[in-house]
N, C-alpha and C positions, 0 to 999 in steps of 0.2 A: 312137764312144769307148769303150774298154773299161773294165770296171769296175774300180775302185782294189782293190788286196788287202787283205783284211782285216788290220789292224794287229795286232801281238802284244799280249798283255795286259801291262800295266805290272807290273813285280815289284820288291821290296826287292832289296837288294845281296846277299841270302842266296836269291833265286830266289822268293820267296813273293809269290804275287798281290797286288797293291795293290787296296785298296776304292775309292779315289778319287784323281784327279790335281789335284782343285780344293779339296777341303774337308777341313778339319782336324777332329778329334774332338772335339766339343764337348757340354756338358750342355744338351740342348735348342737349338733355333734362336737363342736369345739368351743362351747360358750361356757359361762360360769354356771354354778349351781345356784339355784333359786332359793332363797331364805325361806320361801313360803311351801316349800316342798315338806309339809307336815309330817308325813310318815317318816321320812328319813331322820329330819330334826328329832322327832319323839323317840325313834329308835335309839339315837345317840342319847337322848336325855335319859330314857330308862337304864340304858346300858352303864352309864357314867353313876348312876345311883344304886346299881346292883351290890355293892359292898360299901360298906362304911365301918370304922375309918381307913382301913387298908385300901391301897390302890388297887382297882379292879385289873390293871394290867401294870407291869413293872413294879410289882409289890415289894420284891426283896432286892435291895441295893444299897451301895454305900457310895460314898463321894469324899471330894478333897477340893481346897482351895488352891487357887493358883494365878497365873498371870498368863497373858497372850501377848507376844511381842512381834511386831511388823518387822520383816526380814527385806522385803522387796517392795519397789514401787509398783502400786496396784491402781493408782489414781487414774490410769486410762480406762477402767471399767467400773470404779465405783466412787462416790463421793462420800461414803460412810467415814465419818470422822475418825473411828478406832482403828480403820485401816489407812489413814491418810498421811502417814509420815514414816519412814523407816526409822526402827527403833522405837517406836511408841510402845508402850506398855499399858494394857488395861487388865484390871483386877477381874477374875473370874472364879466360877465355881462349876464343879463337874460332878454329874451323877451317873453312875453306871448300875446297870440292873439287868436282872432275868426277865424275861416278858411273860411268860405263862404261869410260872409257879406262884405259890404263896409266900408269906413271910418265912415259913419255916422250911422252905424248900433248899436243897443243896445246891451250892454256887456252881457246881461242875456239871449239871444236868445239861442235856442236849437242849439248847434253845438260842434263839437270837439273844444279843445283848443290847439293853438300851444305851445310848450314849448321849447324853444331856448335858448342855453347856449353858451356863449363863453369864454373858459379858456385861459387867457393870460400867457402860460407857457414860460419856458426859452427854449423849443424846438421849438418855435412858436405856432401859435393859434390852439387850439383843439376845433372844434365845434360839439356840440351834437344837433343835429336838430330833435326834437321828438314831441311828443302830450302828452294829458293828458289821452291816452288811450293806452294798450300794443299792440293792432292791429290796422288794417286799412280795408278799404273797398275793395280794389283790390290788386292783387298781380304781376301785370305787369305793367310796365311803358306806354304802349301802350295804356291803359285804363284810365290813370290818368286825362289826359284832359278832355275827355268825362264825367267822373264822376264829377269832378269840375263844368263843364258847366251844368250839370242835376241839381245842388244845386243852380245856380245862377238865371238868368232872361231869359224870353222868348225872342226871337228876335225881333218879332212883336210888342208885347205891352210893353216890358221892365217890366214885372211882374213877381214876384217869382210864382212858380207852384209846389203844392205838387204831382201833377199828373205825371210830368216828373221824380220826385225824385224817387217815387215808380217804375215808368217804368224801370229806369236804375237798382233800387235795386233788383227788382223780374226778371230781366233779367241776374243779376249778382248773382249768388248763393253764391260767395264767399264773398259777403258782409254780411252775415246774422250775424257773431260774432259781428262786429263793429256796425251794426244797432240796435242790440239788446241792445249795451252798449249806443249807442246814446238815443234811445227811452226811456231808463230808467233814473232815476233821475239823473244818471252821466252825463248825457247830458246837465244838467244845473247846474254847481258846483256854490256854494253860494258865494265862492271868490276864487281868484287865489290863495291865500295864504292856502285854504283848499283843494286843488285838487292835486293828484300826478303827475308825469311826467314820460315818459317812452322813450327809445330809439326806442322801437317798433320793429325796424330792430334788426337782429343778427349781431354783429361785430365780428372780430377776434382779439386775442392780442397774443404777444410773450414774454416768459419771457429771462432773460439773459442767460439762458442755451440753448436757441432755441427751447424750447417746445412751440407749438402753442395750442391755446384753441379758442372755440366760446364762445361768451358772449351776454349778454342782460343787459341793464341799467336799474335799478328802481329807481327813486328819490321819495321818501315816505314823505309825509307831517308830519311834527311834530306837526302841530297846530290840526292834526286830520281830517280826510275827512269829508266834509259837503257839501250837495247839497240842491238847492231849489226844492221844487215841481214844476209841471208845472204851478200851479195857481200862486205861489209866484213869480217864474221867470217873468211870463207875466206881474205881477202887477209892478215889479221892472221896467220892461222896460218903463212903463209911468211915474214912479217916478223918476227914475235916470238912463238914458241910458248908464251913464259912471260910473256907480257903482262900476265896478271892478278895473277900473282905480283909481278912487277916494279912494277906500277902501286900496289898496295895497299902495300907496302914503302916506296916513294918518297913516296907521298903522307904516310905516318906520319913519314917523316924530316924533310919540309918543314914538319912541324907541323900539315897539314892533317888532323886526327884524324877520321875518319868517325864518323857517329852514325847510330844507329837508334832509333827511337821504338817502344816495346813497347805495343801495344793489345791487349786480350783481348776476345773474346766470351764471354758468361758466360749459361750455361742454367740456369734452374731444374731441380733433379734431377728433379722430377716430370714435366717437359715431355717428357722424351725418350721415355716411352713412347706418347705420343698424338700426337708430331710427325709432319708430313706425309710425311717419309722417314726412314729410317734414319739418326739423327744420328752413328752411330759408324762409318759406312762411310767408308773413306779415299778413295773417290773421289768425294765429294760435299763441298761448302762449304756452311755456314750464311748463308743472306742475310742482309745487314746489316739489311735492314728488319725482320727477325724478331728478330735479337739485335745490336744497335748495339754496335760496339767501344768499350770503355772505356779511357782513359788509365791507365797503369800507370807507366812509367818510362822512362829512355832508357839505351842501351848505347853506350859510346865506348871506340874502340880507340886507344890512345894509346903503344903500346911494342912495337917489332919484337922477334922472337926474336934472341936471342944465339947459338943453336946450333939450327940449322934441325933436324937429326936428332933431337936430345934433346927439343926442345920441339914441333916439329910432326909429325915421323914417329912418335914414340913416344907423342903424345898419345892418349888412348883415351876413349870416350865411350859411354855405354850408358843408356838409357832406364830401367833398373832403378835408377838412381841419384836416388831421390826423397826428398825433405826432407819432414819433418812439415807437414802443409797442403796437400800436393800428391799426388795419386795416379793410378792408370791408370784405364781404361774399358773397356767391353766390345768396343772395337775390336781384332778379331782380329789385325791386323798388328802393333799394338803389343804385345799379348802375347807374339806370337812373336818381337818384337825383343827383349823383355826376357831372354828366354834367349840369342838367338842374338849379341847384341853382346858380353857377358861370355865366351861360349864362345869366340868368334873371338879376343879378346884374350889368352886363356890360352894359345892356339895361337900366335898370331903374336908375342907378345912375352914371354910366361911367366907362370908361376904368380904371382908378385908384382909384376906390373905396375903396380899401384895404390900400390906404394911408392916409384915413379920421381917425381922432384920435380915433373914436369908433371902427374902424375894424383893426386899424394898431397894428400888434404885438409888445409886449414888447421886443422880441429878436430881434437881429441884422439880417437885411435883407441884403442878397447879391444875386442880381439876373441879368439875362441878360434881363429882361423885360425893356422897356425904352419908353420914350415919351407917345403921346395920350392925349387926352383931360383931362385936369386939373392936368396934372403932376407937382407936387412941390418938389418933390424929386429926386437927381439923384445921380449918382456914381461918378462924377467928370471924372478924367482921366482914368478910369477903362476900359477894353477892353469890347466892346458891342458884342461880339461872342464868341463861344467856339468851338472846344479847341482853345487856344491861348497861346502865349509864353510869356505873359506880367503880369503876376501874377493875372489874373483873378481867380474867385472863380471856384472850381472843385468839382465835386460832389463825395460824400462818399457812397459807397454801404453798408458799415457798419452801417452808422449813418440813412440813409434814412429810410422813414417810408413804403416802399413797404413790404407788408405781403401777401404770395402768398399762394395758394392750388392747388393740383393737379387735372386736367380736363382730363378725358378719352377722346380720340380723337373721334369725330362723324362727321357727315354730317352737313354743315350749313343749318339750317332751323328754322321755326316757331314751336316752341314745347311748349304745356302745361308742368308744372312742373312734373317731374317725380314722379311716385306715389309710396309711401311706404304704408305699410300694413293696417293702419288706417286713411289714409287721406280721410277726407270728408268734406265738406262746413258748414254742419249744426250741427256736433256733439258737437263742443265746444260751440255753443251758447246755445245749448240745455242743456249741462251741467251748463253753467252759470245760466240758468234760473230756473233749478231744484235744484241744489246743492249749489250755492253761494248765491243767492238772498233769501232773508226772504219773508214772506206772503205780508209785506207791498210793498216791491220792486216788486213783481210779479203784484200785485195789480195796483201799479202806471204804471208799463211798458205796461200792457194791456190797461189801460185808455188814455195812451198817445200815443200808436198806434192808437186807435181808434179815439182820437181827430185829431190828424195828417191826417190820411186818410178819415176823413169826410169832410176835407177842401178841396173842389175843385178837388175831386177825383171822377173819373167817375166810374160807376157800375161794368164795364167790369174790371178796374183796381183793383177796391175793391176786387173782385174775386181771382185776382193774389195775392194780399196783404194776403188774408187768406190762400192760398195754401202756401204760403212763409212761413208763421208763424207756420202753422201745420207741416211743415217739422221740423223747431226748435223744436216744442212740441205740440202735439196733443191737450194737454188741453188749451196751449195758442192760438193755433188757432182757437178753439171752442170760447174761451173768445172774441176774436177779431171779429169773425163771429157775436155772439151774440149782442157785442157792436155796429158794424156797421149796424146790421138790426135795432136796437132801435133808431139809430142816425138820423139826418135829411136826407132827400132822397139824394142820389148822384146825381151829373150832368150828 
């Protein structure tokens, strides 16, 4: 075997050598990402502008209007007004989507599903931009663009390629937990109504007394979780490529309004530092025995869009949209998305996308942002700068949504996440396989992996696939190895 040639050094688009392909610039291993990390910022900006006007990610989707109703008192961990009173209802809009496919892709392909929610609260819009899985493939935004491109199309042929997917996954061991979910039957939900939704990220909250907490959001389907087998999902792609879109709309038209129950895991602020693994790592879940979910409320979708383009295609969500009582966390992917989502909407829809009816808040807007393409709201004689002496709006630090945490000083650099005692990339994936899945789930998972890794995947890559799954679970690795040997020869 000849030695592989030494790969060239990664550079910026200006030809400047890049320091890291994996780590953003942070203040110490536990600190926030620096805005002046020009390389990561420019990677995001270029990625956000790769496609127009179609979304570069979550291109195909559908949505519905509804409301959120508080069912339990949660004032002990948040002062957010829309969660502040049992029985309170808040108007909302939900968009569901596939992740990697384009507009014309079939609804039932194996893929995570986007689960984006917009709450029109009296304190402004709160957006929860999550997925139907509680974890994700990567934990640093520097790798997000690369992950998505590995799931799309080859640059020379324009064809999708399983080989490059497994190449990325096997070189990124942090992906194991999410890939285990994706390759199970949960990767092919039977309908949008029968899948759960998750914030995936860790957020923070603060109550009226100033006490802070870390939280995760879980929207559990009350229709009951249902998934397609791989064979049924593939059959439906031929029968009705718009099946999920059609099913949601038809159910609402029939008056069968889908419902999700919101539960939240709540961690005391001080627990994070000493927890057994990094609680802000997007590839991990918090075990329920450590932080049992608490009941919060229910989401009901009861009205279909009247104009698909205006309400679904132009709907735009951003994790930067946080209301008082809810904040961010040191989750690096979340901090990266805070910049990236708003930036891509500016490109895809325009400077004033938040003035569109589907995105416009129900609360009054008093801002110093002005003009720009497609502006149709203005503030009249209001001053256009701050501070001013003429009655313009004034920021209120008591009402504002900033929610902070202490960061120990450290040298600015590119760091892996700070390790906790039980941090490892394959442990939770193995526990999911051994302790959560039943025999049928395990059988389907192995078969789905073998089927996917037999389609256009080289023999060298298949060996890496076997090693990857052996690290998840030795028995699963053997099943994958036996299945690949029995399958058609690799390319």
